[in-house]
PyMOL Python script that loads the backbone (N, CA, C, O; Angstrom):
from pymol import cmd

cmd.read_pdbstr("""\
ATOM      1  N   UNK A   1       2.011 -18.130   3.253  1.00  0.00           N
ATOM      2  CA  UNK A   1       1.337 -18.681   4.468  1.00  0.00           C
ATOM      3  C   UNK A   1      -0.173 -18.680   4.432  1.00  0.00           C
ATOM      4  O   UNK A   1      -0.845 -17.776   3.935  1.00  0.00           O
ATOM      5  N   UNK A   2      -0.738 -19.985   5.112  1.00  0.00           N
ATOM      6  CA  UNK A   2      -2.201 -20.135   4.832  1.00  0.00           C
ATOM      7  C   UNK A   2      -2.291 -19.335   6.433  1.00  0.00           C
ATOM      8  O   UNK A   2      -1.371 -19.184   7.238  1.00  0.00           O
ATOM      9  N   UNK A   3      -3.852 -18.866   6.560  1.00  0.00           N
ATOM     10  CA  UNK A   3      -4.242 -18.831   7.826  1.00  0.00           C
ATOM     11  C   UNK A   3      -5.955 -18.418   7.594  1.00  0.00           C
ATOM     12  O   UNK A   3      -6.522 -17.949   6.607  1.00  0.00           O
ATOM     13  N   UNK A   4      -6.539 -18.856   9.098  1.00  0.00           N
ATOM     14  CA  UNK A   4      -7.754 -18.606   9.278  1.00  0.00           C
ATOM     15  C   UNK A   4      -8.039 -16.917   9.721  1.00  0.00           C
ATOM     16  O   UNK A   4      -7.287 -16.231  10.413  1.00  0.00           O
ATOM     17  N   UNK A   5      -9.000 -16.602   9.266  1.00  0.00           N
ATOM     18  CA  UNK A   5      -9.035 -14.993  10.056  1.00  0.00           C
ATOM     19  C   UNK A   5     -10.828 -14.985  10.469  1.00  0.00           C
ATOM     20  O   UNK A   5     -11.753 -15.366   9.753  1.00  0.00           O
ATOM     21  N   UNK A   6     -10.863 -14.646  11.296  1.00  0.00           N
ATOM     22  CA  UNK A   6     -12.323 -14.648  11.977  1.00  0.00           C
ATOM     23  C   UNK A   6     -12.653 -13.030  12.263  1.00  0.00           C
ATOM     24  O   UNK A   6     -12.102 -12.365  13.140  1.00  0.00           O
ATOM     25  N   UNK A   7     -13.710 -12.521  11.296  1.00  0.00           N
ATOM     26  CA  UNK A   7     -14.038 -11.110  11.204  1.00  0.00           C
ATOM     27  C   UNK A   7     -15.950 -10.122  11.245  1.00  0.00           C
ATOM     28  O   UNK A   7     -16.514 -11.126  10.811  1.00  0.00           O
ATOM     29  N   UNK A   8     -16.322  -9.800  11.298  1.00  0.00           N
ATOM     30  CA  UNK A   8     -17.445  -9.379  11.375  1.00  0.00           C
ATOM     31  C   UNK A   8     -17.646  -9.126   9.793  1.00  0.00           C
ATOM     32  O   UNK A   8     -16.875  -8.649   8.960  1.00  0.00           O
ATOM     33  N   UNK A   9     -19.017  -9.639   9.680  1.00  0.00           N
ATOM     34  CA  UNK A   9     -19.466  -9.032   8.817  1.00  0.00           C
ATOM     35  C   UNK A   9     -19.118  -8.091   7.756  1.00  0.00           C
ATOM     36  O   UNK A   9     -18.805  -8.268   6.578  1.00  0.00           O
ATOM     37  N   UNK A  10     -19.276  -6.882   8.587  1.00  0.00           N
ATOM     38  CA  UNK A  10     -19.034  -5.620   8.136  1.00  0.00           C
ATOM     39  C   UNK A  10     -18.078  -5.420   7.630  1.00  0.00           C
ATOM     40  O   UNK A  10     -17.937  -4.664   6.669  1.00  0.00           O
ATOM     41  N   UNK A  11     -17.331  -5.977   8.104  1.00  0.00           N
ATOM     42  CA  UNK A  11     -15.391  -5.546   8.156  1.00  0.00           C
ATOM     43  C   UNK A  11     -15.110  -6.335   6.849  1.00  0.00           C
ATOM     44  O   UNK A  11     -14.393  -5.868   5.964  1.00  0.00           O
ATOM     45  N   UNK A  12     -15.817  -7.778   6.748  1.00  0.00           N
ATOM     46  CA  UNK A  12     -15.678  -8.415   5.519  1.00  0.00           C
ATOM     47  C   UNK A  12     -15.977  -7.744   4.237  1.00  0.00           C
ATOM     48  O   UNK A  12     -15.162  -7.705   3.315  1.00  0.00           O
ATOM     49  N   UNK A  13     -17.214  -7.190   4.185  1.00  0.00           N
ATOM     50  CA  UNK A  13     -17.701  -6.647   3.279  1.00  0.00           C
ATOM     51  C   UNK A  13     -16.843  -5.556   2.934  1.00  0.00           C
ATOM     52  O   UNK A  13     -16.511  -5.551   1.748  1.00  0.00           O
ATOM     53  N   UNK A  14     -16.394  -4.632   3.644  1.00  0.00           N
ATOM     54  CA  UNK A  14     -15.230  -3.849   3.698  1.00  0.00           C
ATOM     55  C   UNK A  14     -13.996  -3.902   3.014  1.00  0.00           C
ATOM     56  O   UNK A  14     -13.347  -3.154   2.282  1.00  0.00           O
ATOM     57  N   UNK A  15     -13.867  -5.253   3.588  1.00  0.00           N
ATOM     58  CA  UNK A  15     -12.303  -5.666   2.770  1.00  0.00           C
ATOM     59  C   UNK A  15     -12.503  -6.159   1.248  1.00  0.00           C
ATOM     60  O   UNK A  15     -11.626  -6.296   0.395  1.00  0.00           O
ATOM     61  N   UNK A  16     -13.864  -6.385   1.135  1.00  0.00           N
ATOM     62  CA  UNK A  16     -14.109  -7.065  -0.243  1.00  0.00           C
ATOM     63  C   UNK A  16     -14.161  -5.929  -1.228  1.00  0.00           C
ATOM     64  O   UNK A  16     -13.825  -6.013  -2.409  1.00  0.00           O
ATOM     65  N   UNK A  17     -14.613  -4.869  -0.625  1.00  0.00           N
ATOM     66  CA  UNK A  17     -14.957  -3.262  -1.448  1.00  0.00           C
ATOM     67  C   UNK A  17     -13.631  -2.898  -1.776  1.00  0.00           C
ATOM     68  O   UNK A  17     -13.484  -2.431  -2.906  1.00  0.00           O
ATOM     69  N   UNK A  18     -12.662  -2.997  -1.079  1.00  0.00           N
ATOM     70  CA  UNK A  18     -11.592  -2.423  -0.843  1.00  0.00           C
ATOM     71  C   UNK A  18     -10.848  -3.297  -1.772  1.00  0.00           C
ATOM     72  O   UNK A  18     -10.120  -2.546  -2.421  1.00  0.00           O
ATOM     73  N   UNK A  19     -10.627  -4.855  -2.258  1.00  0.00           N
ATOM     74  CA  UNK A  19     -10.122  -5.322  -2.938  1.00  0.00           C
ATOM     75  C   UNK A  19     -10.667  -4.936  -4.555  1.00  0.00           C
ATOM     76  O   UNK A  19      -9.959  -4.759  -5.546  1.00  0.00           O
ATOM     77  N   UNK A  20     -12.221  -4.870  -4.449  1.00  0.00           N
ATOM     78  CA  UNK A  20     -12.888  -4.825  -5.595  1.00  0.00           C
ATOM     79  C   UNK A  20     -12.215  -3.522  -6.408  1.00  0.00           C
ATOM     80  O   UNK A  20     -11.616  -3.514  -7.483  1.00  0.00           O
ATOM     81  N   UNK A  21     -12.599  -2.214  -5.318  1.00  0.00           N
ATOM     82  CA  UNK A  21     -11.854  -1.065  -5.996  1.00  0.00           C
ATOM     83  C   UNK A  21     -10.416  -1.229  -6.603  1.00  0.00           C
ATOM     84  O   UNK A  21     -10.324  -0.898  -7.786  1.00  0.00           O
ATOM     85  N   UNK A  22      -9.558  -1.573  -6.137  1.00  0.00           N
ATOM     86  CA  UNK A  22      -8.500  -1.854  -6.590  1.00  0.00           C
ATOM     87  C   UNK A  22      -8.052  -3.234  -7.476  1.00  0.00           C
ATOM     88  O   UNK A  22      -6.940  -3.598  -7.859  1.00  0.00           O
ATOM     89  N   UNK A  23      -8.822  -3.584  -7.567  1.00  0.00           N
ATOM     90  CA  UNK A  23      -8.579  -5.246  -9.092  1.00  0.00           C
ATOM     91  C   UNK A  23      -7.509  -5.844  -8.260  1.00  0.00           C
ATOM     92  O   UNK A  23      -6.462  -6.182  -8.813  1.00  0.00           O
ATOM     93  N   UNK A  24      -7.702  -6.040  -6.720  1.00  0.00           N
ATOM     94  CA  UNK A  24      -6.850  -7.116  -5.996  1.00  0.00           C
ATOM     95  C   UNK A  24      -7.317  -8.308  -5.404  1.00  0.00           C
ATOM     96  O   UNK A  24      -8.525  -8.277  -5.168  1.00  0.00           O
ATOM     97  N   UNK A  25      -6.826  -9.184  -5.140  1.00  0.00           N
ATOM     98  CA  UNK A  25      -7.431 -10.286  -4.458  1.00  0.00           C
ATOM     99  C   UNK A  25      -7.452  -9.749  -3.174  1.00  0.00           C
ATOM    100  O   UNK A  25      -6.770  -8.836  -2.708  1.00  0.00           O
ATOM    101  N   UNK A  26      -8.556 -10.613  -2.523  1.00  0.00           N
ATOM    102  CA  UNK A  26      -8.597 -10.660  -1.175  1.00  0.00           C
ATOM    103  C   UNK A  26      -7.953 -10.867  -0.601  1.00  0.00           C
ATOM    104  O   UNK A  26      -8.151 -10.468   0.546  1.00  0.00           O
ATOM    105  N   UNK A  27      -6.845 -11.528  -0.822  1.00  0.00           N
ATOM    106  CA  UNK A  27      -5.795 -11.738   0.392  1.00  0.00           C
ATOM    107  C   UNK A  27      -4.940 -10.481   0.204  1.00  0.00           C
ATOM    108  O   UNK A  27      -4.752  -9.565   1.005  1.00  0.00           O
ATOM    109  N   UNK A  28      -4.492 -10.636  -0.965  1.00  0.00           N
ATOM    110  CA  UNK A  28      -3.882  -9.108  -1.004  1.00  0.00           C
ATOM    111  C   UNK A  28      -4.395  -7.914  -0.078  1.00  0.00           C
ATOM    112  O   UNK A  28      -3.687  -7.213   0.645  1.00  0.00           O
ATOM    113  N   UNK A  29      -5.824  -7.827  -0.260  1.00  0.00           N
ATOM    114  CA  UNK A  29      -6.185  -6.622   0.369  1.00  0.00           C
ATOM    115  C   UNK A  29      -6.065  -6.868   2.041  1.00  0.00           C
ATOM    116  O   UNK A  29      -5.880  -5.873   2.743  1.00  0.00           O
ATOM    117  N   UNK A  30      -6.114  -7.485   2.332  1.00  0.00           N
ATOM    118  CA  UNK A  30      -5.891  -8.006   3.931  1.00  0.00           C
ATOM    119  C   UNK A  30      -4.571  -7.672   4.121  1.00  0.00           C
ATOM    120  O   UNK A  30      -4.363  -6.918   5.072  1.00  0.00           O
ATOM    121  N   UNK A  31      -3.278  -8.158   3.240  1.00  0.00           N
ATOM    122  CA  UNK A  31      -2.068  -8.082   3.268  1.00  0.00           C
ATOM    123  C   UNK A  31      -2.095  -6.274   3.846  1.00  0.00           C
ATOM    124  O   UNK A  31      -1.885  -5.826   4.973  1.00  0.00           O
ATOM    125  N   UNK A  32      -2.453  -5.531   2.506  1.00  0.00           N
ATOM    126  CA  UNK A  32      -2.162  -4.220   2.308  1.00  0.00           C
ATOM    127  C   UNK A  32      -2.668  -3.023   4.025  1.00  0.00           C
ATOM    128  O   UNK A  32      -2.113  -2.144   4.685  1.00  0.00           O
ATOM    129  N   UNK A  33      -4.131  -3.827   4.039  1.00  0.00           N
ATOM    130  CA  UNK A  33      -4.919  -3.182   4.833  1.00  0.00           C
ATOM    131  C   UNK A  33      -4.243  -3.172   6.456  1.00  0.00           C
ATOM    132  O   UNK A  33      -4.332  -2.162   7.155  1.00  0.00           O
ATOM    133  N   UNK A  34      -3.615  -4.340   6.901  1.00  0.00           N
ATOM    134  CA  UNK A  34      -3.398  -4.757   8.008  1.00  0.00           C
ATOM    135  C   UNK A  34      -1.743  -3.817   7.818  1.00  0.00           C
ATOM    136  O   UNK A  34      -1.483  -2.897   8.593  1.00  0.00           O
ATOM    137  N   UNK A  35      -1.046  -4.114   7.018  1.00  0.00           N
ATOM    138  CA  UNK A  35       0.169  -3.190   6.995  1.00  0.00           C
ATOM    139  C   UNK A  35      -0.133  -1.748   7.089  1.00  0.00           C
ATOM    140  O   UNK A  35       0.589  -0.988   7.733  1.00  0.00           O
ATOM    141  N   UNK A  36      -1.150  -1.373   6.481  1.00  0.00           N
ATOM    142  CA  UNK A  36      -1.195   0.111   6.933  1.00  0.00           C
ATOM    143  C   UNK A  36      -1.575   0.105   8.114  1.00  0.00           C
ATOM    144  O   UNK A  36      -1.261   1.155   8.674  1.00  0.00           O
ATOM    145  N   UNK A  37      -2.136  -0.632   8.787  1.00  0.00           N
ATOM    146  CA  UNK A  37      -2.640  -0.988  10.119  1.00  0.00           C
ATOM    147  C   UNK A  37      -1.349  -0.830  11.454  1.00  0.00           C
ATOM    148  O   UNK A  37      -1.441  -0.400  12.604  1.00  0.00           O
ATOM    149  N   UNK A  38      -0.226  -1.369  10.703  1.00  0.00           N
ATOM    150  CA  UNK A  38       1.050  -1.858  11.621  1.00  0.00           C
ATOM    151  C   UNK A  38       1.792  -0.708  11.140  1.00  0.00           C
ATOM    152  O   UNK A  38       2.532  -0.329  12.048  1.00  0.00           O
ATOM    153  N   UNK A  39       1.908  -0.016  10.141  1.00  0.00           N
ATOM    154  CA  UNK A  39       2.727   1.020  10.138  1.00  0.00           C
ATOM    155  C   UNK A  39       2.080   2.063   8.894  1.00  0.00           C
ATOM    156  O   UNK A  39       2.180   2.124   7.668  1.00  0.00           O
ATOM    157  N   UNK A  40       1.237   2.968  10.162  1.00  0.00           N
ATOM    158  CA  UNK A  40       0.616   3.930   9.170  1.00  0.00           C
ATOM    159  C   UNK A  40       1.024   5.288   8.581  1.00  0.00           C
ATOM    160  O   UNK A  40       0.343   6.141   8.010  1.00  0.00           O
ATOM    161  N   UNK A  41       2.687   5.233   8.964  1.00  0.00           N
ATOM    162  CA  UNK A  41       3.425   6.294   8.456  1.00  0.00           C
ATOM    163  C   UNK A  41       3.130   7.266   9.187  1.00  0.00           C
ATOM    164  O   UNK A  41       2.371   6.946  10.102  1.00  0.00           O
ATOM    165  N   UNK A  42       3.632   9.112   9.139  1.00  0.00           N
ATOM    166  CA  UNK A  42       3.694  10.187   9.525  1.00  0.00           C
ATOM    167  C   UNK A  42       2.032  10.657   9.439  1.00  0.00           C
ATOM    168  O   UNK A  42       1.471  10.041   8.534  1.00  0.00           O
ATOM    169  N   UNK A  43       1.379  11.336   9.964  1.00  0.00           N
ATOM    170  CA  UNK A  43       0.035  11.837  10.075  1.00  0.00           C
ATOM    171  C   UNK A  43       0.031  12.596   9.239  1.00  0.00           C
ATOM    172  O   UNK A  43       1.070  13.242   9.108  1.00  0.00           O
ATOM    173  N   UNK A  44      -0.903  12.828   8.463  1.00  0.00           N
ATOM    174  CA  UNK A  44      -1.276  13.483   7.309  1.00  0.00           C
ATOM    175  C   UNK A  44      -1.580  14.834   7.702  1.00  0.00           C
ATOM    176  O   UNK A  44      -2.414  15.129   8.559  1.00  0.00           O
ATOM    177  N   UNK A  45      -0.712  15.833   6.893  1.00  0.00           N
ATOM    178  CA  UNK A  45      -1.043  17.386   7.657  1.00  0.00           C
ATOM    179  C   UNK A  45      -2.631  17.434   7.281  1.00  0.00           C
ATOM    180  O   UNK A  45      -3.258  16.747   6.475  1.00  0.00           O
ATOM    181  N   UNK A  46      -3.045  18.441   8.110  1.00  0.00           N
ATOM    182  CA  UNK A  46      -4.005  18.954   8.318  1.00  0.00           C
ATOM    183  C   UNK A  46      -4.178  20.424   8.542  1.00  0.00           C
ATOM    184  O   UNK A  46      -3.320  21.016   9.197  1.00  0.00           O
ATOM    185  N   UNK A  47      -5.292  21.118   8.019  1.00  0.00           N
ATOM    186  CA  UNK A  47      -5.546  22.613   8.185  1.00  0.00           C
ATOM    187  C   UNK A  47      -6.898  22.704   8.504  1.00  0.00           C
ATOM    188  O   UNK A  47      -7.679  22.100   7.768  1.00  0.00           O
ATOM    189  N   UNK A  48      -7.348  23.352   9.474  1.00  0.00           N
ATOM    190  CA  UNK A  48      -8.520  23.829   9.797  1.00  0.00           C
ATOM    191  C   UNK A  48      -9.320  25.228   9.273  1.00  0.00           C
ATOM    192  O   UNK A  48      -9.021  26.420   9.338  1.00  0.00           O
ATOM    193  N   UNK A  49     -10.453  24.517   8.738  1.00  0.00           N
ATOM    194  CA  UNK A  49     -11.385  25.847   7.818  1.00  0.00           C
ATOM    195  C   UNK A  49     -12.703  25.498   8.665  1.00  0.00           C
ATOM    196  O   UNK A  49     -13.353  24.453   8.637  1.00  0.00           O
ATOM    197  N   UNK A  50     -12.975  26.936   9.610  1.00  0.00           N
ATOM    198  CA  UNK A  50     -14.170  26.648  10.044  1.00  0.00           C
ATOM    199  C   UNK A  50     -14.721  25.342  11.180  1.00  0.00           C
ATOM    200  O   UNK A  50     -14.107  25.118  12.224  1.00  0.00           O
ATOM    201  N   UNK A  51     -15.680  24.740  10.859  1.00  0.00           N
ATOM    202  CA  UNK A  51     -15.953  23.364  11.437  1.00  0.00           C
ATOM    203  C   UNK A  51     -15.297  22.166  10.768  1.00  0.00           C
ATOM    204  O   UNK A  51     -15.323  21.029  11.238  1.00  0.00           O
ATOM    205  N   UNK A  52     -14.627  22.567   9.476  1.00  0.00           N
ATOM    206  CA  UNK A  52     -14.664  21.041   8.712  1.00  0.00           C
ATOM    207  C   UNK A  52     -13.143  21.150   8.939  1.00  0.00           C
ATOM    208  O   UNK A  52     -12.549  22.228   8.945  1.00  0.00           O
ATOM    209  N   UNK A  53     -12.518  19.868   9.137  1.00  0.00           N
ATOM    210  CA  UNK A  53     -10.871  19.659   9.143  1.00  0.00           C
ATOM    211  C   UNK A  53     -10.548  18.753   7.889  1.00  0.00           C
ATOM    212  O   UNK A  53     -10.839  17.561   7.799  1.00  0.00           O
ATOM    213  N   UNK A  54      -9.880  19.534   6.912  1.00  0.00           N
ATOM    214  CA  UNK A  54      -9.652  18.780   5.772  1.00  0.00           C
ATOM    215  C   UNK A  54      -8.136  17.911   6.149  1.00  0.00           C
ATOM    216  O   UNK A  54      -7.391  18.070   7.116  1.00  0.00           O
ATOM    217  N   UNK A  55      -8.054  17.212   5.302  1.00  0.00           N
ATOM    218  CA  UNK A  55      -6.804  16.202   5.473  1.00  0.00           C
ATOM    219  C   UNK A  55      -6.549  15.024   4.445  1.00  0.00           C
ATOM    220  O   UNK A  55      -7.528  14.440   3.981  1.00  0.00           O
ATOM    221  N   UNK A  56      -5.352  14.680   4.098  1.00  0.00           N
ATOM    222  CA  UNK A  56      -4.909  14.301   3.177  1.00  0.00           C
ATOM    223  C   UNK A  56      -4.939  12.477   3.399  1.00  0.00           C
ATOM    224  O   UNK A  56      -4.508  11.821   4.348  1.00  0.00           O
ATOM    225  N   UNK A  57      -5.511  12.088   2.331  1.00  0.00           N
ATOM    226  CA  UNK A  57      -5.778  10.235   2.126  1.00  0.00           C
ATOM    227  C   UNK A  57      -4.353   9.567   1.832  1.00  0.00           C
ATOM    228  O   UNK A  57      -3.616   9.904   0.906  1.00  0.00           O
ATOM    229  N   UNK A  58      -4.158   8.837   2.516  1.00  0.00           N
ATOM    230  CA  UNK A  58      -3.266   7.930   1.729  1.00  0.00           C
ATOM    231  C   UNK A  58      -3.128   7.752   0.486  1.00  0.00           C
ATOM    232  O   UNK A  58      -4.073   7.697  -0.301  1.00  0.00           O
ATOM    233  N   UNK A  59      -2.045   7.654   0.213  1.00  0.00           N
ATOM    234  CA  UNK A  59      -1.931   7.291  -1.784  1.00  0.00           C
ATOM    235  C   UNK A  59      -2.519   5.960  -1.745  1.00  0.00           C
ATOM    236  O   UNK A  59      -2.298   5.002  -1.005  1.00  0.00           O
ATOM    237  N   UNK A  60      -3.511   6.166  -2.948  1.00  0.00           N
ATOM    238  CA  UNK A  60      -4.171   5.180  -3.231  1.00  0.00           C
ATOM    239  C   UNK A  60      -5.371   4.358  -2.962  1.00  0.00           C
ATOM    240  O   UNK A  60      -5.808   3.255  -3.291  1.00  0.00           O
ATOM    241  N   UNK A  61      -5.813   5.633  -2.023  1.00  0.00           N
ATOM    242  CA  UNK A  61      -7.051   5.395  -1.338  1.00  0.00           C
ATOM    243  C   UNK A  61      -8.202   5.945  -2.226  1.00  0.00           C
ATOM    244  O   UNK A  61      -8.018   6.768  -3.123  1.00  0.00           O
ATOM    245  N   UNK A  62      -9.431   5.403  -1.887  1.00  0.00           N
ATOM    246  CA  UNK A  62     -10.354   5.520  -2.889  1.00  0.00           C
ATOM    247  C   UNK A  62     -11.081   6.897  -2.907  1.00  0.00           C
ATOM    248  O   UNK A  62     -11.147   7.425  -1.796  1.00  0.00           O
ATOM    249  N   UNK A  63     -11.602   7.541  -3.867  1.00  0.00           N
ATOM    250  CA  UNK A  63     -12.080   8.787  -3.565  1.00  0.00           C
ATOM    251  C   UNK A  63     -13.273   8.709  -2.531  1.00  0.00           C
ATOM    252  O   UNK A  63     -13.906   7.689  -2.259  1.00  0.00           O
ATOM    253  N   UNK A  64     -13.417   9.654  -2.136  1.00  0.00           N
ATOM    254  CA  UNK A  64     -14.611  10.034  -0.855  1.00  0.00           C
ATOM    255  C   UNK A  64     -15.324  10.585  -1.733  1.00  0.00           C
ATOM    256  O   UNK A  64     -14.822  11.210  -2.668  1.00  0.00           O
ATOM    257  N   UNK A  65     -16.760  10.421  -1.548  1.00  0.00           N
ATOM    258  CA  UNK A  65     -17.767  10.931  -2.518  1.00  0.00           C
ATOM    259  C   UNK A  65     -18.935  10.814  -1.513  1.00  0.00           C
ATOM    260  O   UNK A  65     -19.034   9.793  -0.832  1.00  0.00           O
ATOM    261  N   UNK A  66     -19.853  11.857  -1.395  1.00  0.00           N
ATOM    262  CA  UNK A  66     -21.085  11.937  -0.831  1.00  0.00           C
ATOM    263  C   UNK A  66     -22.174  10.818  -0.878  1.00  0.00           C
ATOM    264  O   UNK A  66     -23.204  10.600  -0.240  1.00  0.00           O
ATOM    265  N   UNK A  67     -21.578  10.262  -1.801  1.00  0.00           N
ATOM    266  CA  UNK A  67     -22.562   8.882  -2.034  1.00  0.00           C
ATOM    267  C   UNK A  67     -22.151   8.235  -0.812  1.00  0.00           C
ATOM    268  O   UNK A  67     -22.835   8.045   0.194  1.00  0.00           O
ATOM    269  N   UNK A  68     -20.583   7.822  -1.089  1.00  0.00           N
ATOM    270  CA  UNK A  68     -20.067   6.747  -0.131  1.00  0.00           C
ATOM    271  C   UNK A  68     -20.335   7.661   1.517  1.00  0.00           C
ATOM    272  O   UNK A  68     -20.834   7.080   2.481  1.00  0.00           O
ATOM    273  N   UNK A  69     -20.091   8.487   1.545  1.00  0.00           N
ATOM    274  CA  UNK A  69     -20.198   9.211   3.196  1.00  0.00           C
ATOM    275  C   UNK A  69     -21.726   8.662   3.556  1.00  0.00           C
ATOM    276  O   UNK A  69     -21.918   8.371   4.737  1.00  0.00           O
ATOM    277  N   UNK A  70     -22.754   8.513   2.681  1.00  0.00           N
ATOM    278  CA  UNK A  70     -24.254   8.364   3.082  1.00  0.00           C
ATOM    279  C   UNK A  70     -23.942   6.911   3.462  1.00  0.00           C
ATOM    280  O   UNK A  70     -24.158   6.606   4.635  1.00  0.00           O
ATOM    281  N   UNK A  71     -23.434   5.914   2.581  1.00  0.00           N
ATOM    282  CA  UNK A  71     -23.455   4.690   2.556  1.00  0.00           C
ATOM    283  C   UNK A  71     -22.485   4.405   4.140  1.00  0.00           C
ATOM    284  O   UNK A  71     -22.887   3.506   4.879  1.00  0.00           O
ATOM    285  N   UNK A  72     -21.680   4.933   4.405  1.00  0.00           N
ATOM    286  CA  UNK A  72     -21.324   4.722   6.021  1.00  0.00           C
ATOM    287  C   UNK A  72     -21.900   5.209   6.893  1.00  0.00           C
ATOM    288  O   UNK A  72     -21.703   4.833   8.049  1.00  0.00           O
ATOM    289  N   UNK A  73     -22.755   6.160   6.597  1.00  0.00           N
ATOM    290  CA  UNK A  73     -23.717   6.574   7.452  1.00  0.00           C
ATOM    291  C   UNK A  73     -24.755   5.534   7.650  1.00  0.00           C
ATOM    292  O   UNK A  73     -24.935   4.953   8.720  1.00  0.00           O
ATOM    293  N   UNK A  74     -25.409   5.338   6.593  1.00  0.00           N
ATOM    294  CA  UNK A  74     -26.199   4.172   6.850  1.00  0.00           C
ATOM    295  C   UNK A  74     -25.791   2.855   7.516  1.00  0.00           C
ATOM    296  O   UNK A  74     -26.491   2.086   8.174  1.00  0.00           O
ATOM    297  N   UNK A  75     -24.499   2.774   7.194  1.00  0.00           N
ATOM    298  CA  UNK A  75     -24.190   1.147   7.959  1.00  0.00           C
ATOM    299  C   UNK A  75     -24.223   1.500   9.537  1.00  0.00           C
ATOM    300  O   UNK A  75     -24.467   0.667  10.410  1.00  0.00           O
ATOM    301  N   UNK A  76     -23.964   2.747   9.747  1.00  0.00           N
ATOM    302  CA  UNK A  76     -23.658   3.358  11.245  1.00  0.00           C
ATOM    303  C   UNK A  76     -25.109   2.960  12.054  1.00  0.00           C
ATOM    304  O   UNK A  76     -25.129   2.329  13.110  1.00  0.00           O
ATOM    305  N   UNK A  77     -26.185   3.406  11.417  1.00  0.00           N
ATOM    306  CA  UNK A  77     -27.367   3.213  11.910  1.00  0.00           C
ATOM    307  C   UNK A  77     -27.898   2.092  12.177  1.00  0.00           C
ATOM    308  O   UNK A  77     -28.829   1.861  12.949  1.00  0.00           O
ATOM    309  N   UNK A  78     -26.955   0.966  11.158  1.00  0.00           N
ATOM    310  CA  UNK A  78     -28.039  -0.145  10.980  1.00  0.00           C
ATOM    311  C   UNK A  78     -27.172  -1.251  12.038  1.00  0.00           C
ATOM    312  O   UNK A  78     -27.287  -2.476  12.041  1.00  0.00           O
ATOM    313  N   UNK A  79     -26.199  -0.333  12.998  1.00  0.00           N
ATOM    314  CA  UNK A  79     -25.614  -1.311  14.095  1.00  0.00           C
ATOM    315  C   UNK A  79     -25.421  -0.211  15.454  1.00  0.00           C
ATOM    316  O   UNK A  79     -24.404   0.348  15.865  1.00  0.00           O
ATOM    317  N   UNK A  80     -26.447  -0.177  15.812  1.00  0.00           N
ATOM    318  CA  UNK A  80     -26.401   0.823  17.189  1.00  0.00           C
ATOM    319  C   UNK A  80     -25.305   0.513  18.179  1.00  0.00           C
ATOM    320  O   UNK A  80     -24.758   1.436  18.784  1.00  0.00           O
ATOM    321  N   UNK A  81     -24.892  -0.992  18.406  1.00  0.00           N
ATOM    322  CA  UNK A  81     -24.232  -0.978  19.531  1.00  0.00           C
ATOM    323  C   UNK A  81     -23.099  -0.549  18.842  1.00  0.00           C
ATOM    324  O   UNK A  81     -22.594   0.106  19.754  1.00  0.00           O
ATOM    325  N   UNK A  82     -22.288  -0.426  17.863  1.00  0.00           N
ATOM    326  CA  UNK A  82     -21.330   0.356  16.886  1.00  0.00           C
ATOM    327  C   UNK A  82     -21.563   1.599  17.235  1.00  0.00           C
ATOM    328  O   UNK A  82     -22.641   2.153  17.016  1.00  0.00           O
ATOM    329  N   UNK A  83     -20.353   2.274  17.939  1.00  0.00           N
ATOM    330  CA  UNK A  83     -20.303   3.554  17.565  1.00  0.00           C
ATOM    331  C   UNK A  83     -19.378   4.145  17.059  1.00  0.00           C
ATOM    332  O   UNK A  83     -18.320   3.810  17.591  1.00  0.00           O
ATOM    333  N   UNK A  84     -19.221   5.084  16.053  1.00  0.00           N
ATOM    334  CA  UNK A  84     -18.108   5.939  15.259  1.00  0.00           C
ATOM    335  C   UNK A  84     -16.999   5.942  16.072  1.00  0.00           C
ATOM    336  O   UNK A  84     -17.196   5.931  17.287  1.00  0.00           O
ATOM    337  N   UNK A  85     -15.598   5.957  15.546  1.00  0.00           N
ATOM    338  CA  UNK A  85     -14.584   6.589  16.472  1.00  0.00           C
ATOM    339  C   UNK A  85     -14.622   7.947  17.038  1.00  0.00           C
ATOM    340  O   UNK A  85     -14.479   8.953  16.344  1.00  0.00           O
ATOM    341  N   UNK A  86     -14.820   7.959  18.334  1.00  0.00           N
ATOM    342  CA  UNK A  86     -14.384   9.572  18.839  1.00  0.00           C
ATOM    343  C   UNK A  86     -15.889  10.022  19.518  1.00  0.00           C
ATOM    344  O   UNK A  86     -16.087  11.127  20.024  1.00  0.00           O
ATOM    345  N   UNK A  87     -17.093   8.729  19.403  1.00  0.00           N
ATOM    346  CA  UNK A  87     -18.076   9.213  19.699  1.00  0.00           C
ATOM    347  C   UNK A  87     -18.396   9.255  20.749  1.00  0.00           C
ATOM    348  O   UNK A  87     -17.970   8.264  21.343  1.00  0.00           O
ATOM    349  N   UNK A  88     -18.972   9.917  21.388  1.00  0.00           N
ATOM    350  CA  UNK A  88     -19.168  10.448  22.951  1.00  0.00           C
ATOM    351  C   UNK A  88     -20.607   9.817  23.399  1.00  0.00           C
ATOM    352  O   UNK A  88     -21.633  10.165  22.815  1.00  0.00           O
ATOM    353  N   UNK A  89     -20.625   8.992  24.332  1.00  0.00           N
ATOM    354  CA  UNK A  89     -22.262   8.576  24.409  1.00  0.00           C
ATOM    355  C   UNK A  89     -21.888   7.814  25.586  1.00  0.00           C
ATOM    356  O   UNK A  89     -22.740   7.180  26.208  1.00  0.00           O
TER     357      UNK A  89
END
""", "prot")
cmd.dss("prot")
cmd.show_as("cartoon", "prot")
cmd.util.cbc("prot")
cmd.orient("prot")
């Protein structure tokens, strides 16, 4: 099925990055991400250690590196009207 989707530029960049990191088409990436959102499965087990809460990522998730985290932090500072999930204020 063919359709038109309207989304923020930042979301499109993230979907494109997801597709590139898995060597899949943009359409396939959208399908996977929407399916994950609709059926996320059981919550990942967590274990609290001090102030950090480690968690398991879904199978096939890209590796979380400090550079990736820094890049995401930079994106958040460029969009002051958008707050991270769970942000109080």
